[in-house]
C-alpha positions as CSV (number, residue, x, y, z in Angstrom):
1,M,9.7,26.2,37.2
2,Q,13.5,26.5,37.9
3,A,15.6,29.4,36.7
4,N,17.6,27.2,34.4
5,N,14.7,25.7,32.5
6,F,12.4,28.6,32.0
7,L,12.9,30.1,28.6
8,D,10.5,32.7,27.1
9,R,12.3,33.8,24.0
10,V,14.0,31.7,21.4
11,K,15.2,32.0,17.8
12,I,14.3,29.0,15.5
13,Y,15.3,28.2,11.9
14,V,12.5,26.6,9.9
15,K,12.7,24.8,6.6
16,A,9.7,23.3,4.8
17,G,10.0,20.2,2.7
18,K,11.1,20.2,-0.9
19,G,8.6,18.9,-3.5
20,G,9.4,15.6,-5.1
21,D,11.0,15.6,-8.6
22,G,8.9,14.8,-11.6
23,C,9.5,11.6,-13.6
24,L,10.7,11.3,-17.2
25,S,9.6,8.1,-18.7
26,F,7.8,6.6,-21.7
27,R,5.5,3.6,-22.2
28,R,7.4,0.7,-23.6
29,E,4.9,-2.2,-24.1
30,K,4.7,-4.8,-26.8
31,F,2.5,-4.1,-29.7
32,I,2.1,-0.4,-28.6
33,E,4.0,1.5,-31.1
34,F,3.4,5.0,-29.8
35,G,3.2,4.6,-26.1
36,G,3.8,8.2,-25.2
37,P,5.1,9.8,-22.0
38,N,3.9,8.5,-18.7
39,G,6.1,10.2,-16.1
40,G,4.2,11.2,-13.0
41,N,4.4,14.4,-10.9
42,G,6.3,14.6,-7.6
43,G,4.7,14.8,-4.2
44,R,4.2,17.9,-2.2
45,G,6.8,18.9,0.5
46,G,5.7,19.1,4.1
47,D,4.5,22.3,5.7
48,V,5.6,23.5,9.1
49,Y,3.0,24.6,11.7
50,L,3.3,25.9,15.2
51,Q,0.5,24.7,17.5
52,A,-0.5,26.0,21.0
53,E,-0.3,23.3,23.6
54,P,-1.8,24.1,27.1
55,N,0.5,21.6,28.9
56,L,3.7,23.4,27.9
57,T,5.0,26.3,30.0
58,T,8.4,27.0,28.4
59,L,10.2,27.2,25.1
60,Q,13.1,25.1,26.5
61,E,12.7,22.3,24.0
62,L,12.9,24.6,21.0
63,A,16.0,26.4,22.5
64,Y,17.8,23.0,22.5
65,N,16.5,22.1,19.0
66,P,16.1,25.3,17.0
67,H,16.6,23.8,13.6
68,I,13.2,22.4,12.3
69,E,12.8,20.7,8.9
70,A,9.8,19.1,7.3
71,G,10.1,16.0,5.1
72,N,10.5,16.1,1.3
73,G,7.9,14.9,-1.2
74,A,8.5,11.6,-3.0
75,K,9.5,11.5,-6.6
76,G,7.0,10.8,-9.3
77,G,6.9,7.4,-10.9
78,T,6.2,5.7,-14.2
79,Y,2.7,5.0,-15.4
80,N,1.7,8.5,-14.3
81,K,2.2,7.7,-10.6
82,T,2.2,10.8,-8.5
83,G,4.8,10.8,-5.6
84,E,3.6,10.6,-2.1
85,D,3.1,13.9,-0.2
86,A,5.3,14.5,2.8
87,E,3.8,14.7,6.3
88,D,3.4,18.2,7.8
89,K,5.6,19.1,10.7
90,V,3.7,20.3,13.8
91,I,5.8,22.0,16.5
92,L,4.1,22.4,19.9
93,V,4.5,25.7,21.8
94,P,3.0,27.1,25.0
95,L,-0.2,29.1,25.1
96,G,0.6,32.8,24.7
97,T,3.4,32.3,22.2
98,V,3.9,35.3,19.9
99,V,5.6,34.5,16.5
100,K,7.7,37.2,14.8
101,Q,9.5,37.3,11.5
102,D,11.8,40.2,10.6
103,G,10.3,42.1,13.6
104,V,6.7,41.7,12.4
105,T,4.2,39.7,14.4
106,I,2.8,37.0,12.1
107,A,0.9,34.9,14.7
108,D,-0.4,35.1,18.3
109,L,-1.2,31.6,19.7
110,T,-3.5,32.1,22.6
111,L,-6.1,29.3,22.2
112,P,-5.6,25.6,22.8
113,G,-4.9,23.8,19.5
114,Q,-4.6,27.0,17.6
115,R,-2.2,26.6,14.6
116,A,-0.1,28.9,12.5
117,L,1.5,28.0,9.1
118,V,5.0,29.4,9.2
119,A,6.7,27.7,6.3
120,R,5.0,26.3,3.2
121,G,6.3,23.1,1.5
122,G,7.2,23.1,-2.2
123,R,5.0,21.7,-4.9
124,G,6.0,18.6,-6.7
125,G,7.8,18.9,-10.0
126,R,5.8,17.9,-13.1
127,G,6.6,14.8,-14.9
128,N,6.9,14.6,-18.7
129,Q,3.3,13.5,-19.1
130,S,2.2,17.0,-18.0
131,F,4.2,18.6,-20.8
132,K,2.6,16.6,-23.6
133,T,0.9,18.8,-26.2
134,Q,-0.5,18.4,-29.7
135,T,2.8,19.6,-31.2
136,N,5.0,17.9,-28.7
137,T,3.7,14.4,-28.2
138,A,7.0,13.0,-26.7
139,P,8.4,15.7,-24.3
140,R,11.7,14.8,-22.8
141,I,11.4,17.2,-19.8
142,A,10.6,16.8,-16.2
143,E,10.8,19.4,-13.4
144,N,12.7,19.3,-10.2
145,G,10.6,19.8,-7.0
146,Q,10.0,23.3,-5.8
147,P,12.1,24.1,-2.7
148,G,10.3,24.6,0.5
149,E,10.2,28.0,2.3
150,E,13.0,28.8,4.8
151,V,12.4,31.3,7.5
152,T,14.0,32.5,10.7
153,L,11.5,33.2,13.5
154,I,11.6,34.7,17.0
155,L,9.2,33.1,19.5
156,E,8.3,35.1,22.6
157,L,6.2,33.6,25.4
158,K,3.7,35.9,27.3
159,V,2.2,34.1,30.2
160,L,-1.6,33.8,30.1
161,A,-3.2,34.7,33.4
162,D,-6.2,36.6,34.7
163,V,-4.4,38.3,37.6
164,G,-0.9,39.6,37.7
165,L,1.0,40.2,41.0
166,V,3.4,43.1,40.7
167,G,5.6,45.0,43.2
168,F,9.1,45.3,44.5
169,P,11.0,42.2,45.6
170,N,10.0,40.9,49.1
171,A,6.5,42.5,48.9
172,G,5.0,39.1,49.6
173,K,3.7,38.2,46.2
174,S,4.9,34.6,46.4
175,T,3.4,34.2,49.8
176,F,0.1,35.6,48.6
177,L,0.1,33.2,45.6
178,S,0.7,30.2,47.9
179,A,-2.1,31.3,50.2
180,V,-4.7,31.6,47.4
181,S,-3.7,28.6,45.3
182,A,-2.0,25.3,45.4
183,A,1.2,26.8,43.9
184,R,4.3,26.4,46.0
185,P,6.8,29.0,44.8
186,K,10.2,29.4,46.5
187,I,9.9,31.8,49.4
188,A,12.7,33.4,51.4
189,D,13.6,36.7,53.1
190,Y,16.1,38.0,50.5
191,P,15.4,39.9,47.3
192,F,14.8,38.2,44.0
193,T,13.7,34.9,45.5
194,T,11.4,34.5,42.5
195,L,13.4,34.2,39.3
196,N,10.6,32.9,37.0
197,P,6.8,33.7,36.7
198,N,4.8,31.3,38.9
199,L,1.2,30.4,38.0
200,G,-1.5,29.3,40.4
201,I,-5.2,28.5,40.0
202,C,-7.4,30.2,42.6
203,T,-11.0,29.2,43.3
204,H,-13.1,31.7,45.3
205,K,-16.9,31.6,45.7
206,G,-17.3,29.2,42.8
207,K,-15.2,31.4,40.4
208,S,-11.8,30.2,39.1
209,F,-9.0,32.3,37.7
210,V,-5.3,32.1,37.1
211,V,-2.9,34.2,39.1
212,A,0.7,34.9,38.0
213,D,3.5,35.9,40.3
214,I,5.8,38.1,38.3
215,P,9.4,38.5,39.5
216,G,10.3,41.6,41.3
217,I,10.4,44.9,39.3
218,I,12.8,47.6,40.4
219,E,13.3,51.1,39.3
220,G,14.6,51.3,35.8
221,A,13.1,47.9,34.9
222,S,11.5,49.3,31.7
223,D,15.0,50.3,30.6
224,G,16.5,46.9,31.2
225,K,17.6,47.0,34.8
226,G,17.1,44.1,37.2
227,L,14.8,41.1,36.4
228,G,11.6,42.9,35.9
229,H,12.2,44.0,32.3
230,Q,12.6,40.4,31.2
231,F,9.1,39.6,32.6
232,L,7.1,42.8,32.3
233,K,5.7,41.4,29.0
234,H,4.1,38.5,30.9
235,I,1.5,40.8,32.6
236,E,0.4,42.4,29.3
237,R,-2.3,39.8,28.9
238,T,-3.7,39.9,32.4
239,R,-7.1,41.5,33.1
240,V,-6.3,42.9,36.5
241,L,-3.1,43.8,38.4
242,V,-2.6,43.3,42.2
243,H,0.1,45.8,43.2
244,M,1.6,44.5,46.5
245,T,3.6,46.8,48.8
246,D,5.7,46.3,51.9
247,P,4.7,48.9,54.5
248,Q,8.4,49.5,55.2
249,G,9.1,50.3,51.6
250,F,12.0,49.0,49.6
251,D,15.7,50.0,49.3
252,G,15.3,53.3,51.1
253,L,12.0,54.2,49.6
254,D,8.9,54.5,51.7
255,A,5.7,52.8,50.7
256,L,4.2,55.7,48.8
257,K,7.3,56.3,46.8
258,S,7.7,52.6,46.1
259,I,4.2,52.5,44.7
260,K,4.9,55.5,42.5
261,V,8.1,53.9,41.1
262,I,6.3,50.7,40.1
263,E,3.5,52.8,38.5
264,D,6.1,54.7,36.4
265,E,7.8,51.5,35.3
266,L,4.4,50.1,34.1
267,K,3.6,53.3,32.3
268,N,7.1,53.5,30.6
269,F,6.8,49.9,29.5
270,S,3.3,50.1,28.0
271,K,0.5,52.7,28.4
272,E,-2.0,50.0,27.9
273,L,-0.5,48.1,30.8
274,Y,-0.7,51.2,33.0
275,K,-4.4,51.6,32.2
276,K,-5.3,48.1,33.4
277,P,-7.5,47.8,36.5
278,R,-5.3,47.7,39.7
279,I,-5.8,46.7,43.3
280,L,-3.4,48.1,45.9
281,V,-2.5,45.7,48.7
282,I,-0.5,46.6,51.7
283,N,0.9,43.3,52.9
284,K,2.4,42.4,56.3
285,A,-0.3,43.9,58.4
286,D,1.4,42.4,61.5
287,I,4.4,44.8,61.1
288,E,4.4,47.9,63.4
289,G,3.2,51.0,61.6
290,A,1.4,49.0,58.8
291,E,-2.0,50.5,59.8
292,K,-0.7,54.1,59.4
293,V,0.9,53.3,56.0
294,F,-2.4,51.8,54.9
295,E,-4.3,55.0,55.8
296,K,-1.8,57.2,53.9
297,V,-2.0,55.0,50.8
298,K,-5.8,54.8,51.0
299,K,-6.0,58.6,51.2
300,K,-3.5,59.1,48.3
301,Y,-5.2,56.6,46.1
302,A,-8.9,57.3,47.0
303,K,-10.1,56.2,43.5
304,M,-8.4,52.8,43.7
305,P,-9.3,49.8,45.9
306,V,-6.8,49.5,48.7
307,F,-6.5,46.6,51.2
308,L,-4.5,45.8,54.2
309,I,-3.7,42.1,54.6
310,S,-1.2,39.6,56.0
311,A,-0.5,36.9,53.4
312,A,1.5,34.9,55.8
313,A,-1.3,34.8,58.4
314,A,-4.0,34.6,55.7
315,Q,-5.7,37.7,57.1
316,G,-7.8,40.0,54.8
317,I,-7.2,37.9,51.7
318,G,-10.9,37.1,51.2
319,K,-11.7,40.8,50.6
320,V,-9.0,41.0,48.0
321,L,-10.4,38.0,46.2
322,D,-13.9,39.4,46.3
323,E,-12.6,42.6,44.6
324,I,-10.7,40.5,42.0
325,I,-13.9,38.6,41.1
326,K,-15.8,41.8,40.8
327,I,-13.3,43.4,38.4
328,L,-12.9,40.2,36.3
329,A,-16.7,40.2,35.8
330,K,-16.5,43.7,34.4
331,N,-13.5,42.9,32.2
332,P,-14.3,39.7,30.2
333,I,-11.7,37.9,28.2
334,V,-11.0,39.7,25.0
335,A,-10.5,37.5,21.9
336,P,-7.1,37.9,20.4
337,K,-6.9,40.3,17.5
338,E,-6.6,38.7,14.1
339,I,-3.1,39.2,12.7
340,K,-3.4,40.7,9.3
341,T,-0.3,41.0,7.1
342,A,0.1,44.2,5.3
343,G,-1.1,43.9,1.7
344,P,0.9,45.4,-1.2
345,A,0.0,48.8,-2.6
346,I,-2.6,48.8,-5.4
347,H,-0.2,49.7,-8.1
348,A,3.0,48.3,-6.6
349,V,4.5,45.5,-8.6
350,A,7.5,43.7,-7.2
351,P,10.2,43.1,-9.8
352,M,10.5,39.4,-10.9
353,F,14.3,39.6,-10.9
354,T,17.2,41.9,-10.3
355,V,20.6,41.9,-12.1
356,T,23.6,42.9,-10.1
357,R,27.2,43.0,-11.3
358,L,29.6,41.5,-8.8
359,D,32.8,42.1,-10.6
360,E,34.2,42.3,-14.2
361,D,33.3,38.8,-15.1
362,R,30.5,37.9,-12.7
363,V,26.8,38.9,-12.7
364,Q,24.3,37.9,-10.1
365,I,20.6,37.2,-10.7
366,S,18.2,37.4,-7.8
367,G,14.5,37.2,-7.3
368,K,12.2,34.7,-5.7
369,K,10.4,33.7,-8.9
370,I,13.5,33.5,-11.1
371,E,15.3,31.4,-8.5
372,E,12.4,29.1,-8.4
373,F,12.5,28.6,-12.2
374,I,16.2,27.8,-12.0
375,S,16.0,25.5,-9.0
376,M,13.2,23.5,-10.7
377,T,15.1,23.1,-14.0
378,N,16.9,19.8,-14.6
379,F,20.0,20.9,-16.5
380,S,20.8,17.4,-17.7
381,Q,17.7,17.6,-20.0
382,P,18.2,19.7,-23.2
383,E,14.5,20.5,-23.5
384,A,14.5,21.8,-19.8
385,V,17.4,24.1,-20.6
386,Q,15.6,25.2,-23.8
387,R,12.4,25.9,-21.8
388,L,14.3,27.9,-19.2
389,R,16.0,30.0,-21.9
390,G,12.6,30.7,-23.4
391,I,11.4,31.9,-20.0
392,F,14.4,34.2,-19.7
393,K,13.5,35.7,-23.1
394,K,9.8,36.2,-22.3
395,I,10.4,37.9,-19.0
396,G,13.1,40.1,-20.3
397,L,15.9,38.6,-18.3
398,E,18.1,37.8,-21.3
399,K,17.8,41.4,-22.5
400,A,18.7,42.7,-19.0
401,L,21.8,40.6,-18.9
402,L,23.0,41.8,-22.3
403,K,22.3,45.4,-21.2
404,E,24.4,44.7,-18.1
405,G,27.3,43.9,-20.5
406,V,27.2,40.1,-20.2
407,T,29.3,38.5,-23.0
408,D,30.4,35.0,-23.9
409,G,32.3,33.5,-21.0
410,S,30.8,35.7,-18.4
411,V,29.7,33.9,-15.2
412,I,26.1,34.1,-14.1
413,V,25.5,33.5,-10.3
414,A,22.1,32.3,-9.2
415,C,20.7,30.0,-6.5
416,G,24.2,29.5,-5.1
417,K,25.4,28.1,-8.5
418,E,27.5,29.5,-11.3
419,F,26.7,29.3,-15.0
420,E,28.8,30.2,-18.0
421,W,27.0,32.5,-20.5
422,N,27.2,31.2,-24.0
423,G,24.9,33.6,-25.8
424,S,26.7,33.7,-29.1
425,E,25.8,30.1,-29.9
426,V,22.1,30.7,-29.3
427,D,19.8,31.6,-32.2
428,E,16.3,33.1,-32.0
429,E,14.7,29.8,-31.1
430,V,16.8,27.5,-29.0
431,S,19.9,27.1,-26.9
432,A,22.9,25.5,-28.7
433,L,22.9,21.9,-27.5
434,P,24.7,18.8,-28.6
435,D,22.7,16.2,-30.5
436,R,22.8,13.8,-27.6
437,I,22.8,14.5,-23.9
438,G,22.2,11.9,-21.3
439,G,21.2,9.3,-23.9
440,Y,18.4,11.4,-25.4
441,K,18.6,12.8,-28.9
442,R,17.7,16.4,-29.2
443,R,14.5,17.0,-31.2
444,E,14.5,19.4,-34.1
445,T,13.0,22.8,-33.6
446,K,10.3,24.2,-35.8
447,A,12.8,26.6,-37.4
448,E,15.1,23.7,-38.3
449,R,12.3,21.7,-39.8
450,L,11.1,24.6,-41.9
451,A,14.7,25.1,-43.1
452,K,15.0,21.5,-44.1
453,R,11.7,21.7,-46.1
454,K,12.9,24.8,-47.9
455,A,16.1,23.0,-48.7
456,R,14.3,20.0,-50.1
457,R,11.9,22.1,-52.2
458,A,14.9,24.1,-53.6
459,A,16.6,20.8,-54.5
460,K,13.5,19.5,-56.3
461,S,13.0,22.7,-58.2
462,G,16.6,22.6,-59.3
463,D,16.2,19.1,-60.6
């Protein structure tokens, strides 16, 4: 992995597919006088999933293509034909990807093929056949498709490995990794040779495990200094840490002090990380004075396994691997915790809508459900507008608007659109609509029919 193509944190913008619009149509066949409505429902919009893929090691592809959109459902057809559902969109991410929304972890993908639904597609709008009732046998109304969910997500990659190599730069971690596995990390005699985590598979005495070489951690790494802070999170999932130390120390610190600094950085970053099983390894045994440093460290950390090795000469490595196998056997892989979203309080009820005055003439309506009602209404259909107005009355929105001081001519802002309020022309039953809109004649309301009957009766009695 090169420095310019390893990405472990990206922001993506996800949009699920919109549902297909419902169809408004009637049977028009010879010798069938009352064909009735036969408009079908729209198809479902596509969902968006994230899926863990073992062959991926970086989030680079998503960094270059952060906008993800699923397909829309097909429109409903005549003869009660339901529109085709859109295909779901599946985005592949590396194993160990953590998905966050608004700072809350919603998924942790650690198993091959594991999926997480991150955006749900909208349902298809209903065709006019779905609105047929005993009292309304020829409905002239069809819904628009429901919009798909739109979310902004943060993806963070945490490398999955059994063993994590930590220590100051030039401690010999990369050399150790190349000695115990087939990995070939870049190795040189200057600090920060390793700029990205390197993974290697080690097989020892019939046991296989994954070893991760984490870039050098320096003092203050947990506060954002150096390269270590960027990669400390990658050793959170490991089961054992191999802490490698140069007997000559680092940057003016002797070996004992350098070990203490790394310990403090691990503890400051995460107490759980600090509590992980650790093996202390004094590398570069061929350096003069390495034996004395080993004895001092062994005495200081008597309760911890301490080894003296030479990774370059492949001396003493077998004993370290024996200890790793023993610790791994005592610390089996823990299944990832199920992510549970916080449920609402027992008596908490989210408001269906909120009304906010923007200025003297403009009022904004917001709320997920009310915006859904508006977006699924076809305003070219009189009955659809009539139905929406009825919904406004039933849920108390019309009353709330009047309470806010909305009058004729006021502008209502909702779903990114602006509507002019015309309440004075609306009676108790129905919105004021012209007799014909879009080629369809408006049907009489029940109140209008009753009024006509009364008028006819009054005329007969007068005769």
